[in-house]
LOMI-18033 format. One record per atom (N, C-alpha, C): residue in one letter; x, y, z. Coordinates in steps of 0.05 Angstrom, whole numbers, plus 5000, padded with zeros to 4 digits. Layout:
BEGIN
AXYZ...
***
This chain:
BEGIN
X460524536811X462024846826X465724756807X466725076819X469425076795X471525076807X473324906798X476224896826X476425196825X477925186857X478225436867X481125516868X481325816867X484025956868X483926076885X487726186892X486826426918X487426666913X485726866909X488227076882X489827216914X491627146921X493727336936X496827356924X496927326902X500127396895X500627606871X497927556862X498527816832X497528046838X494928086844X493628256852X492328466823X493228286814X492228386778X488728296773X487028466760X485428306756X485227996735X482927906749X482327596726X483227706692X484327556681X484927516656X481727486636X480827366652X477927356634X476427586636X476827806651X475428086661X475228186623X472728326613X473828396599X472228276575X472927946584X471927736556X469627726555X466727796586X465027636585X462927746590X463328156578X461928206575X459428096566X459628086540X457427886531X455027756555X456427606568X455227446589X454027566609X454727856619X453927976637X450928076645X450127896677X447927866683X446728156692X444328296680X444128526702X441128456731X441228606741X440028656758X436728676755X435328576775X432328486757X430528346785X429028236785X426628126791X428127936815X429527706784X430427506788X432627436810X432527236822X434727246847X434027236871X429527306872X429427446907X428827106911X429826856908X430626646921X432826576919X433926566946X435926516957X437626246952X435826056943X437125866933X436125776895X436526016887X436625966859X439425896850X439725896824X442825826813X444326216817X446826126812X447726386805X448226446779X447926686774X448526716748X452226666746X453726666708X456026626716X457726836715X455927116703X457827426711X456927576711X457727736732X456027946750X457728176734X456928426734X458828666733X457428706757X462128756764X462228826788X464029216778X462429406797X463429596791X465629726821X467729896810X470630016828X470930216826X472530476844X472630706838X475930636834X478330786815X480230706820X482730876828X482531096851X483931176878X483031156903X483330906911X481730846941X484530676951X486830836935X489030596953X489530586981X489430306998X490830176978X487129876974X485430026972X483929746967X483329806941X483029966914X482829926885X484230306881X486830086862X488430306844X488430216823X489530286804X491230266773X494630236781X495530116778X498130106771X499929856755X500130196732X501330116703X498530006680X497429756674X494929746669X493629536676X493029556702X492229296725X490529486743X489029416748X487129466774X488029276802X489829286820X489529246849X488829376864X490029246885X488329436917X487829106936X486029126958X486428946978X483128856968X481529036956X477929036950X478228886919X480828946902X480528786883X482328536890X484228436902X484128106906X481027996925X480628136938X477628086956X476027906939X474328146920X472728076898X473427766877X476527826872X476327566864X476327386871X478027426905X476727186913X474427056927X472027276939X470027106929X469226996908X469327176889X467527066851X468626736850X471026716863X473526426859X471826186869X471326396896X469426196912X465925996914X466826266907X462326206901X463026096873X463526216854X463626046835X462326126799X463326466802X461626566792X463326816778X464226886753X466727076747X465527396748X467427516744X466427796748X467527956719X465928146722X465928376690X466428676705X469528666708X469728936730X469629206705X468329366714X468129586715X468129956727X470030076725X469530346738X469230566742X468030736756X466531016761X467431046779X466931346786X466531516799X464731456825X466231486846X464631396875X462931486877X461631686866X458731796861X456031756845X457131546832X456931376803X455331036819X457530946832X457330716842X453230576852X452830736868X449930766885X448630606858X448230976843X445230976827X445530806805X448530606798X449530416783X446530226785X448330186814X447529896828X443929976817X441930176828X439930276822X438230166804X440130286774X438730326758X439329996736X441629866753X441929566745X444729636724X445229796720X448429846709X450929646719X450129606741X452529456749X451029196777X451629036780X450628806795X451628806833X453628946827X455728866854X457729176850X459429236880X460529376881X462829356896X464429446893X466829446923X468529566919X468729836939X470430096933X470530256959X470630086975X470630067002X468430307013X465730087010X463630337017X462730287043X461930427059X461130437084X458930237082X457930107100X454830027104X453630227122X451430387116X450030597129X447330527130X445530497133X441530637141X440830667126X442430927106X440531107077X441130837064X443730777059X444030617035X443830427027X442130247055X441930047066X438730037049X436930217047X434730297029X434630327016X436230306994X436930226964X438730016955X440029936965X442029676956X443029496978X442029336976X443729056996X446129106995X447428997019X449328947038X450928707038X453628627029X454128377045X455528477082X455328247088X457428127114X459328367119X459828477139X461628717129X464828537126X466428707117X469628607109X472328727113X471229027131X472329107145X472029367154X472929377183X472229577200X473929857187X473830097183X474830267182X473830507205X473530807193X473431077211X475031347200X474931477211X475931777201X477231887204X479431987191X481532057206X482132437185X482932537205X484732787199X487632897180X488133017163X490132927140X490733397138X492933397152X494133677155X496833697144X497134037139X500334017129X501633937154X504233837144X506533817173X506834057197X506434357180X507234477195X505234737199X502234507208X500034567211X500534537242X499734797261X499134747286X495834887303X495034827280X493335017295X489434787283X490334607275X488634357277X490034077279X487934127315X489333677326X488133647336X484933667329X482133577325X479933687315X478133467309X475833547291X473433827306X475233837330X473434067342X475434397332X476834327325X478834547310X478034477280X476034387270X475534487236X473834657236X473334667258X470134807249X470535197239X469835267219X470535417202X471835387176X473435177176X475735187169X474235027144X475535037120X476034817090X476634617087X475534287097X475634107097X475033907065X477233867060X477933717031X476433427034X475433367010X474733007029X472932956994X471932666989X470732596965X467832636970X467732726945X464032806934X462632456934X460632506958X458332256950X458832106977X461332066996X461731987016X461532047042X461631857052X459931927089X461832127097X463932137089X465932407102X464732667106X463132687080X462032957065X460033057082X458532737085X456132827099X457632917130X459132767144X460832767168X460833157173X462433157155X462533557153X460033587160X457533487143X456633687138X453933797157X454933567179X452633537200X454233507227X457133547229X457533487243X459833777263X461533987241X463834097247X461834357238X461134497256X459634737250X462134977232X460535047208X461235307202X463735187181X464134857181X466334747159X464234807130X466534837121X465734737086X466634627072X465134417067X466634217064X467934217014X470134067008X471534186983X469833976978X468933796960X468833596955X470333496931X471733226918X472133156895X471532856883X471632836857X471432746850X474032346856X476232476858X478332316854X479332486879X480332246895X480632326932X484432486919X485632396896X487832596900X487732856900X485732956889X484533166885X484633226918X484033086936X483533266949X485533266974X487533026979X489233216985X491633266972X491033386948X493033596930X491333916944X489533866946X488334096952X488934206981X489334007000X491334187028X494534277020X494534157013X498034116996X498834446993X497034456965X496234716949X495634906966X494235026990X493235097012X489835157005X489035116988X485835176981X484935087000X485534747017X482934677036X485134697067X484534717083X485934727107X486234387122X484934217123X485434027120X484533767096X483933537106X482233307095X481333237113X479933037104X478132927126X477032647111X478032337110X476932157094X478031917110X476231567101X477131467112X480031357120X480631307142X482531297160X485931047148X484530867133X486330677123X487930807093X485530997076X486831197053X487331407068X487031527085X489131717101X492431657092X492831467115X494231397131X495831227099X494731137089X496731077059X497831347054X496431427050X496731737026X499131797047X499831847061X501132007084X504931877083X504431707085X505831427082X507431337052X506031437041X506731367007X507831716991X505831866983X506332066964X505932236979X505532387008X504332487026X506732557053X508032407056X510032297078X511732567080X511932707063X513532977062X511933297066X508833257066X507533457066X505033447085X503933177095X501633217105X502332977124X500733007146X499832947183X497632827189X496632667195X495332567221X493332657241X492232777251X491732937277X489232807291X489132777319X485732767328X486832427331X484232387333X482432047340X480631967314X480531707323X479931607298X477331497299X474631657288X472331757290X469931587275X467331587283X465631507260X467731257256X467530937282X468030647257X465130727247X466730547222X464430507207X465730207188X463229997186X464729757174X464329817133X465629717129X465029727090X464229417091X462429397062X461329147052X461229117024X460428907006X460729016990X457728946980X457029146958X454829186958X453729096930X451229116933X449228876911X446829016913X446128906886X444329056874X440428946888X439329026906X437128996916X435028746888X434528556897X431928326895X435428086883X437028086889X440027866888X439327726909X437727636931X438227496960X440127306947X440127026935X442326856922X444527026926X444927166911X447827256915X449527406934X447627536947X447927606973X449327366981X447027206998X447726857007X450926736993X451526746971X453026676960X455226876964X455627166956X458427276971X457527186996X455627177026X456927217055X458126997060X457026677041X458026447041X461426537039X461226637029X464326637001X467326757032X464826977039X466427177052X467626987082X465526807088X465926627118X468226497110X468126367090X469626077077X471626277074X473026387068X475826577068X476226627085X475326877107X475826777133X476726557147X475126327145X475826127169X477925977155X478826037127X480525777113X484026007123X483126297115X485026347124X486326507105X484326517075X485126807048X484926967071X482327087068X482927337084X485227417095X485427307122X487927527143X490727457109X490927347093X493927327080X493227667062X490927577049X489927887039X490828147049X488628097075X489128377083X492928307097X493428197104X496628237106X498228457093X497728247064X499228287035X497928737039X496528867038X496228977032X495929227062X496529167083X496329307098X498229287123X499629047117X502328957135X502328827159X499328707167X498828687194X496728547198X496328247205X493428137220X491528267224X488528217212X486728427226X485928437253X485528637272X485028557295X483028457303X482728237331X480428037323X477028247337X477628487342X475928697353X473828797329
***
């Protein structure tokens, strides 16, 4: 087992990323034995626009998810080759073997679990609504009926709009910034997306233009996604997550990116 490091201070992807592509392991029938040895390197997919979970800062990919997957890989004893893609390409990429692992604020759902495997949950989330600061008509989800609601392509938020908000028109975008800009420009009435991202955007770029309204909806768990047929990798990731939570590393990363320790519920 390799010597352990904790990826708390940098946020940048480890220097070995991109140098190990030739060693990359692809998903397949191997790995069905949970006791089989791990490969040296796995291709990890992420998105680049889900702050504060993963985003680009200068030339580096940073965020809670980036720090966490580095810590998980280090604890489990494998390297990662980080690849970026649009969110809606992550699950197809896992299915085809383009990626072995993905971390991008991916909500665990029964439908997704038919196509890919998930680690144990590592973050509790939900959905929130953002509207222009001068909007007084939209106070909650019931007021979104008949409205244009911006969200991310391929997300559980888009599915929620289609299934639960009568006559609302989902306006889906590949990049989250486009969804927020649609509300700020007036081409959408509101944005509905994962609570931590809506809150982070409003606290930073959108502090003068957007506000959150309504209650937290649809409690959700995020999980690390793994291509099916890799039971050994799922077990290694779950074991690593448990260790990081037990030894305090997870709490330190959480406080770094969200400003407070995670709640116990």
